[in-house]
BASE-237285 format. One record per residue: residue number from 1; residue in one letter; chain; x, y, z of N, C-alpha, C in turn. Coordinates in Angstrom, 2 decimals. Atoms other than C-alpha are relative to their C-alpha. Layout:
! residues N
<NUM; "a"; "A"; <X; Y; Z>; <X; Y; Z>; <X; Y; Z>>
...
***
This chain:
! residues 153
<1; "x"; "A"; <1.00; 1.50; 1.04>; <-11.41; -32.55; 24.98>; <0.38; 0.07; -1.18>>
<2; "x"; "A"; <-0.84; 0.27; 1.41>; <-10.14; -33.52; 21.34>; <-1.10; -1.00; -0.32>>
<3; "x"; "A"; <1.31; 0.45; 0.79>; <-12.50; -34.46; 18.52>; <0.77; -0.31; -0.95>>
<4; "x"; "A"; <-0.57; 0.44; 1.71>; <-11.82; -36.30; 15.13>; <-0.71; 0.85; -0.87>>
<5; "x"; "A"; <0.83; -0.41; 1.17>; <-12.62; -33.76; 12.60>; <0.91; -0.48; -1.59>>
<6; "x"; "A"; <-0.87; 0.28; 1.68>; <-10.39; -35.54; 9.80>; <-0.77; -1.35; -0.28>>
<7; "x"; "A"; <1.02; 1.12; 0.03>; <-12.76; -38.81; 9.99>; <-1.58; 0.53; -0.87>>
<8; "x"; "A"; <1.71; -1.07; 0.77>; <-15.75; -37.37; 7.33>; <-0.79; -1.32; 0.09>>
<9; "x"; "A"; <1.23; 0.74; 0.36>; <-18.75; -38.92; 6.43>; <-0.37; 0.54; -1.46>>
<10; "x"; "A"; <0.36; 0.22; 1.04>; <-20.16; -39.82; 3.40>; <-1.67; 0.55; -0.29>>
<11; "x"; "A"; <1.00; 0.09; 0.16>; <-23.21; -37.86; 3.13>; <-0.87; 0.70; -1.12>>
<12; "x"; "A"; <0.79; -0.37; 1.42>; <-24.43; -37.06; -0.66>; <-1.34; -0.93; 0.08>>
<13; "x"; "A"; <1.59; 0.91; 0.24>; <-26.86; -40.09; -0.50>; <-0.33; -0.25; 1.11>>
<14; "x"; "A"; <0.15; -0.11; -0.91>; <-28.43; -38.80; 2.56>; <-0.75; 0.89; 0.08>>
<15; "x"; "A"; <0.60; -1.73; 0.02>; <-30.02; -35.56; 1.14>; <0.50; 1.11; -0.07>>
<16; "x"; "A"; <-0.73; -1.16; -0.58>; <-27.76; -33.46; 1.61>; <0.20; 1.34; -0.94>>
<17; "x"; "A"; <0.14; -1.20; 0.62>; <-28.72; -30.27; 0.33>; <1.51; 0.33; -0.66>>
<18; "x"; "A"; <-1.18; -0.85; 0.62>; <-25.21; -28.74; -0.35>; <0.76; -0.90; -1.17>>
<19; "x"; "A"; <-0.08; 0.60; 1.05>; <-24.28; -31.15; -2.38>; <-0.57; -0.14; -1.53>>
<20; "x"; "A"; <1.42; -0.17; 1.12>; <-27.89; -31.28; -4.50>; <0.76; 0.75; -1.21>>
<21; "x"; "A"; <-0.09; -1.06; 0.21>; <-26.48; -27.94; -5.23>; <1.30; 0.93; 0.00>>
<22; "x"; "A"; <-2.20; -0.75; -0.06>; <-22.44; -27.73; -5.33>; <-0.25; 0.16; -1.36>>
<23; "x"; "A"; <-0.27; -0.63; 1.54>; <-21.25; -26.45; -8.39>; <1.17; -0.90; -0.75>>
<24; "x"; "A"; <-0.26; 1.48; 0.79>; <-20.39; -29.12; -11.31>; <1.44; 0.44; -0.13>>
<25; "x"; "A"; <-1.26; -0.43; -0.47>; <-16.42; -27.09; -10.90>; <0.42; -1.12; 0.76>>
<26; "x"; "A"; <-0.71; 0.21; -1.19>; <-16.29; -29.08; -7.35>; <-0.63; -1.51; -0.01>>
<27; "x"; "A"; <0.49; 1.55; -0.02>; <-18.62; -32.36; -7.91>; <0.84; -1.36; -0.08>>
<28; "x"; "A"; <-0.85; 1.45; -0.03>; <-16.43; -35.89; -7.15>; <1.58; 0.85; -0.42>>
<29; "x"; "A"; <-1.50; -0.19; 0.58>; <-12.98; -33.82; -7.79>; <0.81; -0.32; 1.72>>
<30; "x"; "A"; <-0.47; 0.28; -1.22>; <-12.52; -34.40; -3.78>; <0.13; 1.08; 1.14>>
<31; "x"; "A"; <-0.26; -1.13; -0.72>; <-13.23; -31.16; -2.60>; <-1.05; -0.20; 1.67>>
<32; "x"; "A"; <0.92; -0.27; -1.16>; <-15.06; -30.89; 0.89>; <-0.51; 1.25; 0.14>>
<33; "x"; "A"; <0.86; -0.95; 0.13>; <-17.71; -28.27; 0.80>; <-0.18; -0.27; 1.52>>
<34; "x"; "A"; <0.40; -0.37; -1.32>; <-18.32; -26.65; 4.18>; <-0.90; 1.33; 0.08>>
<35; "x"; "A"; <1.28; -0.66; 0.25>; <-21.32; -24.64; 2.83>; <-0.49; 0.24; 0.90>>
<36; "x"; "A"; <1.59; -0.68; -1.13>; <-24.59; -22.65; 4.83>; <0.45; -1.16; 1.23>>
<37; "x"; "A"; <-0.28; 0.97; -0.85>; <-23.03; -24.57; 7.72>; <0.07; -0.97; 0.31>>
<38; "x"; "A"; <-0.14; 1.54; 0.30>; <-22.69; -28.00; 6.65>; <0.73; -0.65; 0.37>>
<39; "x"; "A"; <-0.89; 0.35; 0.24>; <-20.58; -29.64; 7.43>; <0.66; -2.10; 0.00>>
<40; "x"; "A"; <-0.25; 1.08; 0.74>; <-18.84; -33.47; 6.71>; <0.93; -1.40; 1.01>>
<41; "x"; "A"; <-0.20; 0.91; -0.91>; <-17.72; -34.93; 10.38>; <-0.77; 0.00; 0.83>>
<42; "x"; "A"; <0.86; -0.03; -0.68>; <-19.65; -35.99; 12.89>; <-0.42; 1.06; 1.18>>
<43; "x"; "A"; <0.03; -0.73; -0.99>; <-20.84; -34.24; 15.73>; <0.40; 0.15; 1.13>>
<44; "x"; "A"; <-0.49; 0.20; -0.84>; <-19.24; -34.05; 18.43>; <-0.65; -0.24; 1.27>>
<45; "x"; "A"; <0.75; 1.30; -1.19>; <-20.50; -36.59; 21.91>; <-0.42; 1.52; 0.84>>
<46; "x"; "A"; <0.30; -1.00; -1.00>; <-20.67; -33.15; 24.06>; <-0.94; 0.59; -0.18>>
<47; "x"; "A"; <0.66; -1.24; 0.39>; <-22.85; -30.60; 21.87>; <-1.62; -1.38; -0.29>>
<48; "x"; "A"; <1.37; 0.44; 0.06>; <-25.27; -34.15; 21.48>; <-0.67; -0.52; 0.71>>
<49; "x"; "A"; <0.89; 0.35; -0.94>; <-25.35; -34.96; 24.82>; <-0.72; 1.00; 0.33>>
<50; "x"; "A"; <0.81; -1.41; -0.74>; <-26.08; -30.90; 25.80>; <-1.30; -0.42; -0.72>>
<51; "x"; "A"; <1.31; 0.16; 1.09>; <-29.13; -31.51; 22.62>; <-1.12; -0.53; 0.68>>
<52; "x"; "A"; <0.58; 1.32; -0.37>; <-30.39; -34.55; 24.21>; <-0.37; 0.51; 1.67>>
<53; "x"; "A"; <0.63; -0.60; -2.00>; <-30.76; -32.99; 28.31>; <-0.93; 1.30; -0.55>>
<54; "x"; "A"; <0.76; -0.77; 0.75>; <-32.23; -30.10; 26.03>; <-1.36; -0.45; -0.02>>
<55; "x"; "A"; <0.71; 0.64; 0.78>; <-34.54; -32.05; 24.03>; <-1.16; -0.80; 1.31>>
<56; "x"; "A"; <0.34; 0.76; -1.09>; <-35.83; -34.44; 27.68>; <-1.06; 1.15; 0.42>>
<57; "x"; "A"; <1.39; -0.51; -0.31>; <-38.27; -31.46; 28.56>; <-0.98; 0.16; -0.62>>
<58; "x"; "A"; <0.84; -0.26; 0.77>; <-40.18; -31.52; 25.68>; <-0.42; 1.40; -0.26>>
<59; "x"; "A"; <0.86; -1.23; 0.23>; <-40.84; -27.89; 25.54>; <0.98; 0.42; -1.59>>
<60; "x"; "A"; <-0.64; -0.71; 1.37>; <-39.62; -26.90; 21.94>; <-0.66; 1.52; -0.87>>
<61; "x"; "A"; <0.94; -1.96; 0.59>; <-40.19; -22.69; 20.89>; <1.81; 0.79; 0.34>>
<62; "x"; "A"; <-1.08; -1.16; -0.25>; <-37.78; -19.73; 21.19>; <-0.25; 0.58; 1.69>>
<63; "x"; "A"; <-0.51; 0.11; -1.31>; <-36.11; -18.93; 24.17>; <0.52; 1.62; 0.68>>
<64; "x"; "A"; <-0.46; -1.64; 0.80>; <-35.19; -15.48; 25.14>; <2.09; -0.36; 0.87>>
<65; "x"; "A"; <-2.14; -0.39; -0.29>; <-30.78; -14.90; 26.55>; <-0.44; 0.47; 1.01>>
<66; "x"; "A"; <0.21; -0.09; -1.22>; <-30.68; -15.65; 30.20>; <1.16; -0.12; 0.36>>
<67; "x"; "A"; <-1.53; -0.75; -0.60>; <-27.79; -14.64; 33.00>; <1.22; -1.21; -0.57>>
<68; "x"; "A"; <-0.93; 1.37; 0.33>; <-26.42; -18.35; 31.79>; <0.48; 0.60; -1.32>>
<69; "x"; "A"; <-0.77; -0.28; 1.42>; <-25.84; -16.89; 27.79>; <0.86; 0.74; 0.56>>
<70; "x"; "A"; <-0.81; -1.77; -0.53>; <-24.73; -13.20; 29.19>; <2.09; -0.76; 0.38>>
<71; "x"; "A"; <-0.68; 0.32; -0.37>; <-22.14; -15.46; 31.36>; <0.90; -0.78; -0.83>>
<72; "x"; "A"; <-0.58; 0.54; 1.13>; <-21.01; -17.31; 28.62>; <1.22; 0.27; -0.54>>
<73; "x"; "A"; <-0.36; -0.77; 1.19>; <-20.56; -14.79; 25.93>; <1.76; 0.26; 0.71>>
<74; "x"; "A"; <-1.68; -0.82; -0.72>; <-18.00; -13.11; 28.75>; <1.16; -0.52; 0.37>>
<75; "x"; "A"; <-1.40; 1.14; -0.60>; <-15.83; -15.82; 30.00>; <0.38; -0.41; -1.16>>
<76; "x"; "A"; <-0.62; -0.08; 1.35>; <-15.63; -16.55; 26.37>; <1.59; 1.04; -0.52>>
<77; "x"; "A"; <-1.18; -1.24; 0.34>; <-14.06; -13.68; 25.45>; <0.72; 0.16; 0.50>>
<78; "x"; "A"; <-1.32; -0.38; -1.21>; <-12.26; -13.19; 28.56>; <1.42; -0.79; -0.23>>
<79; "x"; "A"; <-1.24; 1.51; -0.16>; <-10.56; -16.30; 28.06>; <0.63; -0.68; -1.44>>
<80; "x"; "A"; <-1.41; -0.18; 1.35>; <-9.77; -16.77; 24.26>; <0.05; 1.15; -0.68>>
<81; "x"; "A"; <-0.35; -1.38; 0.73>; <-9.74; -13.21; 23.13>; <0.33; 1.19; 1.10>>
<82; "x"; "A"; <-0.11; -0.92; -0.96>; <-8.94; -11.73; 26.31>; <-0.24; 1.96; 0.15>>
<83; "x"; "A"; <0.37; -1.41; 0.16>; <-11.26; -8.72; 26.18>; <-1.20; -0.35; 1.05>>
<84; "x"; "A"; <0.75; -0.42; -1.25>; <-13.52; -7.54; 29.05>; <-0.51; 0.03; -0.70>>
<85; "x"; "A"; <1.16; 0.32; 0.30>; <-16.91; -7.66; 28.20>; <-1.02; 0.37; 1.47>>
<86; "x"; "A"; <0.77; 0.16; -0.23>; <-19.76; -5.90; 29.59>; <-1.82; -0.98; -0.28>>
<87; "x"; "A"; <1.61; 0.64; -0.16>; <-23.50; -7.46; 29.83>; <-0.26; 0.67; -1.43>>
<88; "x"; "A"; <0.56; -1.09; 0.60>; <-24.62; -4.11; 28.21>; <0.54; 0.24; -1.00>>
<89; "x"; "A"; <-1.10; -0.26; 1.84>; <-22.42; -4.69; 24.96>; <-0.52; -1.14; -0.51>>
<90; "x"; "A"; <-0.01; 1.01; 0.73>; <-23.87; -7.54; 24.23>; <-1.36; -0.21; -0.45>>
<91; "x"; "A"; <1.17; -1.28; 0.80>; <-26.87; -7.15; 21.96>; <-0.40; -2.16; -0.94>>
<92; "x"; "A"; <0.69; 1.37; -0.12>; <-28.70; -11.21; 21.52>; <-0.18; -0.38; -1.19>>
<93; "x"; "A"; <1.08; 0.41; 0.76>; <-29.55; -12.13; 17.74>; <-0.15; -1.36; -0.48>>
<94; "x"; "A"; <-0.16; 0.74; 0.88>; <-31.00; -14.96; 15.87>; <0.14; -0.83; -1.05>>
<95; "x"; "A"; <-0.37; 0.92; 1.11>; <-28.76; -16.20; 13.43>; <0.41; 0.91; -1.06>>
<96; "x"; "A"; <-0.82; -0.28; 0.98>; <-26.08; -15.20; 10.79>; <-0.53; 1.64; -0.42>>
<97; "x"; "A"; <0.44; -0.84; 0.64>; <-28.07; -12.71; 8.89>; <-0.48; 1.26; 0.42>>
<98; "x"; "A"; <1.48; -0.97; -0.63>; <-30.40; -10.95; 11.25>; <1.45; 0.33; 0.64>>
<99; "x"; "A"; <-1.09; -0.89; -0.86>; <-26.24; -10.07; 13.17>; <0.37; 0.65; -0.52>>
<100; "x"; "A"; <-0.50; -0.92; 1.08>; <-25.15; -8.64; 9.90>; <-1.42; 0.78; -0.08>>
<101; "x"; "A"; <0.94; -1.37; 0.17>; <-28.42; -6.73; 9.30>; <-0.23; 0.53; 1.36>>
<102; "x"; "A"; <-0.09; -1.14; -0.70>; <-28.57; -5.05; 12.80>; <1.42; 0.90; 0.15>>
<103; "x"; "A"; <-0.84; -1.06; 0.22>; <-25.19; -4.03; 12.72>; <0.39; 1.07; -0.96>>
<104; "x"; "A"; <0.05; -1.35; 0.81>; <-25.37; -2.22; 9.31>; <-0.94; 0.70; 0.64>>
<105; "x"; "A"; <0.79; -1.14; 0.26>; <-28.49; -0.89; 9.60>; <0.69; 0.97; 2.29>>
<106; "x"; "A"; <-0.34; -0.79; -0.82>; <-26.80; 0.43; 13.56>; <1.14; 0.53; 0.05>>
<107; "x"; "A"; <-1.03; -0.29; 0.11>; <-23.71; 1.74; 12.68>; <0.24; 0.58; -1.84>>
<108; "x"; "A"; <0.17; -0.58; 1.78>; <-24.37; 2.75; 8.63>; <-1.39; 0.87; -0.56>>
<109; "x"; "A"; <0.77; -0.66; 0.90>; <-26.86; 4.95; 6.54>; <-0.32; -0.61; -0.92>>
<110; "x"; "A"; <0.09; -0.23; 1.23>; <-28.92; 4.56; 3.50>; <0.56; 0.49; -0.96>>
<111; "x"; "A"; <-0.44; -0.52; 0.78>; <-27.02; 4.86; 0.55>; <1.94; -0.27; 0.28>>
<112; "x"; "A"; <-1.31; -0.41; -0.08>; <-23.51; 4.31; 2.38>; <1.04; -1.21; -0.34>>
<113; "x"; "A"; <-1.15; 1.17; 0.34>; <-20.66; 1.67; 1.62>; <0.19; -1.53; 0.15>>
<114; "x"; "A"; <0.16; 1.36; -1.17>; <-20.82; -1.86; 2.74>; <1.39; -0.80; -0.84>>
<115; "x"; "A"; <-0.71; 0.52; -0.05>; <-17.60; -3.58; 2.38>; <-0.59; -1.76; -0.22>>
<116; "x"; "A"; <0.29; 0.78; -0.23>; <-18.03; -7.07; 0.51>; <1.33; -1.07; -0.62>>
<117; "x"; "A"; <-1.54; 0.49; 0.06>; <-15.34; -9.50; 0.07>; <-0.63; -0.81; -0.19>>
<118; "x"; "A"; <0.14; 1.48; 0.20>; <-16.19; -12.56; -2.56>; <1.46; -0.81; 0.15>>
<119; "x"; "A"; <1.00; 0.28; -0.40>; <-16.03; -15.05; -2.30>; <-0.68; -0.16; 1.39>>
<120; "x"; "A"; <0.70; -0.26; -1.30>; <-18.80; -14.66; 0.14>; <-1.41; -1.05; 0.40>>
<121; "x"; "A"; <1.30; 0.82; -0.10>; <-21.93; -16.62; 1.56>; <-1.19; 1.51; -0.59>>
<122; "x"; "A"; <0.94; -1.65; 0.52>; <-24.46; -14.25; -0.80>; <-1.01; 0.12; 0.59>>
<123; "x"; "A"; <1.96; -0.84; -1.32>; <-27.55; -13.88; 2.03>; <0.81; 1.28; 0.01>>
<124; "x"; "A"; <-0.02; -0.75; -0.58>; <-24.88; -11.22; 3.20>; <-0.10; 1.61; -1.00>>
<125; "x"; "A"; <0.30; -0.82; 0.95>; <-24.78; -9.26; -0.21>; <-1.76; 0.09; 0.23>>
<126; "x"; "A"; <2.01; 0.41; -0.60>; <-28.77; -9.90; 0.02>; <-0.53; 0.43; 0.97>>
<127; "x"; "A"; <0.46; -0.51; -1.37>; <-29.12; -8.42; 3.67>; <0.36; 1.49; -0.76>>
<128; "x"; "A"; <-0.70; -1.69; -0.08>; <-26.96; -4.99; 2.67>; <-0.74; 0.44; -2.07>>
<129; "x"; "A"; <0.88; -0.44; 0.99>; <-29.00; -4.85; -0.39>; <-1.55; 0.49; 0.29>>
<130; "x"; "A"; <1.24; -0.34; -0.80>; <-32.35; -4.97; 1.56>; <0.00; 1.66; 0.50>>
<131; "x"; "A"; <0.30; -0.56; -1.28>; <-31.30; -2.72; 3.89>; <0.50; 1.67; -1.18>>
<132; "x"; "A"; <-0.48; -0.97; 0.67>; <-30.15; -0.07; 0.99>; <0.62; 0.91; 0.08>>
<133; "x"; "A"; <-0.97; -0.24; 0.01>; <-26.85; 0.17; 1.37>; <1.09; -0.27; -1.40>>
<134; "x"; "A"; <-1.22; 0.19; 1.80>; <-24.14; 0.30; -2.14>; <1.43; -1.00; 1.02>>
<135; "x"; "A"; <-1.19; 0.91; -0.77>; <-22.09; -2.71; -1.84>; <1.12; 0.55; -0.98>>
<136; "x"; "A"; <-1.56; -0.26; 0.05>; <-17.81; -2.17; -2.23>; <0.06; -1.04; -0.19>>
<137; "x"; "A"; <-1.00; 1.14; 0.72>; <-16.29; -5.03; -3.96>; <0.84; -0.18; 0.69>>
<138; "x"; "A"; <-1.17; -0.07; 0.11>; <-13.08; -5.91; -2.53>; <0.42; -1.62; 0.12>>
<139; "x"; "A"; <-0.16; 1.27; -0.40>; <-12.53; -9.62; -3.75>; <0.98; -0.46; 0.98>>
<140; "x"; "A"; <-1.64; -0.10; -0.88>; <-10.04; -11.66; -1.26>; <0.38; -0.79; -1.10>>
<141; "x"; "A"; <-1.06; 0.46; 1.12>; <-7.06; -12.63; -3.35>; <0.67; -1.26; 0.40>>
<142; "x"; "A"; <-1.00; 1.78; -0.21>; <-6.34; -16.62; -3.72>; <1.14; -0.61; -0.61>>
<143; "x"; "A"; <-1.40; 0.77; 0.03>; <-2.94; -17.87; -3.90>; <0.65; -0.98; 0.88>>
<144; "x"; "A"; <-1.12; 0.42; -0.44>; <-0.76; -19.93; -3.46>; <-1.21; -1.69; 1.12>>
<145; "x"; "A"; <1.20; 0.89; -0.81>; <-4.01; -22.27; -1.91>; <-0.63; 1.08; 1.70>>
<146; "x"; "A"; <0.32; -1.02; -1.34>; <-4.47; -19.15; 0.68>; <-0.61; 1.00; -0.37>>
<147; "x"; "A"; <0.92; -1.14; 0.21>; <-7.57; -16.36; 0.58>; <0.99; 1.27; 0.90>>
<148; "x"; "A"; <-0.44; -0.98; -0.71>; <-5.92; -13.07; 1.80>; <-0.62; 1.00; -0.35>>
<149; "x"; "A"; <0.33; -1.72; 0.34>; <-7.08; -8.89; 1.75>; <0.72; 0.21; -0.79>>
<150; "x"; "A"; <-0.48; -1.41; 1.21>; <-6.74; -6.93; -1.25>; <0.72; 1.18; 0.73>>
<151; "x"; "A"; <0.10; -1.58; -0.92>; <-5.55; -3.72; 1.07>; <0.99; 1.77; -1.12>>
<152; "x"; "A"; <-0.30; -0.52; 0.76>; <-4.01; -1.94; -1.55>; <-1.84; 0.49; -1.34>>
<153; "x"; "A"; <0.92; -1.06; 0.72>; <-7.16; -1.29; -3.93>; <-1.89; 0.34; 0.63>>
***
């Protein structure tokens, strides 16, 4: 399945928050912002159809992870990463920040250091502070249009 990620939609006049809150440094300079899960291309038709099918039942609310959820993740990891994982290794979470917080709680103790690599979504840093961990900054290096990790500092 192919999708056109090159044709962009001008969402500035649609009340799009990312453009309202974008830095003055990048406004109107041809920068395409991918902040906060906001994209400037249309949603793929297969996703729109799946959402329509889901909406047709008229029931909205939270759902639990069913066997199809686990099977999908296991299939994806096997086919995309060549990893074979057990269902018991999958912990459903309900959002990126919740996932980060769950991981930090599961593998660290209060006062431990957590590496944060700016530029990064600011809510990661907020989650680390709320969990009473110490932030260890390791900024990414921007060179020739690409970011890389600083393994020396």
